[in-house]
C-alpha positions as a Markdown table, in Angstrom:
| # | Residue | x | y | z |
|---|---|---|---|---|
| 1 | Met | 25.0 | 5.1 | 6.5 |
| 2 | Ala | 25.7 | 3.7 | 3.8 |
| 3 | Lys | 29.9 | 2.8 | 2.5 |
| 4 | Lys | 31.7 | 3.0 | -0.2 |
| 5 | Glu | 32.2 | -0.1 | -0.6 |
| 6 | Asn | 28.3 | -1.2 | 0.1 |
| 7 | Leu | 27.3 | 1.3 | -2.8 |
| 8 | Ser | 30.0 | 0.0 | -5.3 |
| 9 | Val | 28.5 | -3.4 | -5.4 |
| 10 | Thr | 25.1 | -2.4 | -6.6 |
| 11 | Ser | 23.9 | -1.5 | -9.7 |
| 12 | Asp | 22.6 | 0.9 | -10.9 |
| 13 | Asp | 18.7 | 0.4 | -10.8 |
| 14 | Gln | 19.8 | -0.5 | -7.0 |
| 15 | Leu | 21.7 | 2.9 | -7.1 |
| 16 | Ala | 18.7 | 4.7 | -8.3 |
| 17 | Thr | 16.0 | 3.5 | -6.2 |
| 18 | Gln | 18.1 | 4.0 | -3.4 |
| 19 | Leu | 18.7 | 7.6 | -4.9 |
| 20 | Ser | 14.8 | 8.3 | -4.6 |
| 21 | Glu | 14.0 | 6.4 | -1.3 |
| 22 | Leu | 16.8 | 8.7 | 0.3 |
| 23 | Lys | 15.7 | 11.9 | -1.7 |
| 24 | Arg | 12.1 | 11.5 | -0.5 |
| 25 | Glu | 13.6 | 10.4 | 3.5 |
| 26 | Gln | 15.6 | 14.1 | 3.1 |
| 27 | Phe | 12.5 | 15.9 | 2.0 |
| 28 | Asn | 10.4 | 14.3 | 5.4 |
| 29 | Leu | 13.7 | 15.1 | 7.5 |
| 30 | Arg | 13.7 | 18.8 | 6.3 |
| 31 | Phe | 9.5 | 19.2 | 7.1 |
| 32 | Gln | 10.0 | 17.7 | 10.7 |
| 33 | Ser | 12.7 | 19.6 | 11.1 |
| 34 | Ala | 10.7 | 22.9 | 10.0 |
| 35 | Thr | 8.6 | 21.8 | 12.6 |
| 36 | Asn | 10.7 | 21.0 | 15.3 |
| 37 | Gln | 9.8 | 17.3 | 15.3 |
| 38 | Leu | 12.9 | 16.0 | 14.2 |
| 39 | Glu | 14.1 | 13.3 | 16.2 |
| 40 | Lys | 17.8 | 12.8 | 15.6 |
| 41 | Pro | 19.2 | 15.7 | 13.6 |
| 42 | Ser | 21.9 | 13.6 | 12.9 |
| 43 | Arg | 20.2 | 11.6 | 10.5 |
| 44 | Val | 20.1 | 14.7 | 8.4 |
| 45 | Lys | 23.7 | 14.9 | 7.5 |
| 46 | Glu | 24.0 | 11.4 | 7.2 |
| 47 | Val | 21.1 | 11.4 | 4.5 |
| 48 | Arg | 23.1 | 14.4 | 2.4 |
| 49 | Arg | 26.3 | 12.0 | 2.4 |
| 50 | Thr | 25.0 | 8.9 | 1.5 |
| 51 | Ile | 23.3 | 11.2 | -1.7 |
| 52 | Ala | 26.3 | 12.7 | -2.7 |
| 53 | Arg | 28.3 | 9.1 | -2.5 |
| 54 | Ile | 25.3 | 7.4 | -4.9 |
| 55 | Lys | 25.5 | 10.6 | -7.2 |
| 56 | Thr | 29.5 | 10.8 | -7.0 |
| 57 | Leu | 29.3 | 7.0 | -7.8 |
| 58 | Gln | 26.3 | 7.1 | -10.5 |
| 59 | Ser | 28.6 | 9.9 | -12.4 |
| 60 | Ala | 31.8 | 8.0 | -12.3 |
| 61 | Arg | 29.8 | 5.2 | -13.7 |
| 62 | Ala | 28.7 | 7.1 | -16.5 |
| 63 | Arg | 32.1 | 8.5 | -17.7 |
| 64 | Glu | 33.5 | 4.8 | -17.4 |
| 65 | Ala | 30.6 | 3.7 | -19.7 |
| 66 | Ala | 31.4 | 6.7 | -22.2 |
| 67 | Lys | 35.1 | 5.9 | -22.1 |
| 68 | Ala | 34.1 | 2.2 | -23.3 |
């Protein structure tokens, strides 16, 4: 799971790339869950929270850029 400290040192492009990869993984996890093939159910929660962390960091950076 990506921690806030690890995410805050990454660039905006890296965050966007990581976000798209996590959304793709979340999509695949939803399908696995629907077909009862999910190996690690806790991964759904981890991915969802990491996506939220990235989006929060992106919006905070956007607010700071708008201020300046």
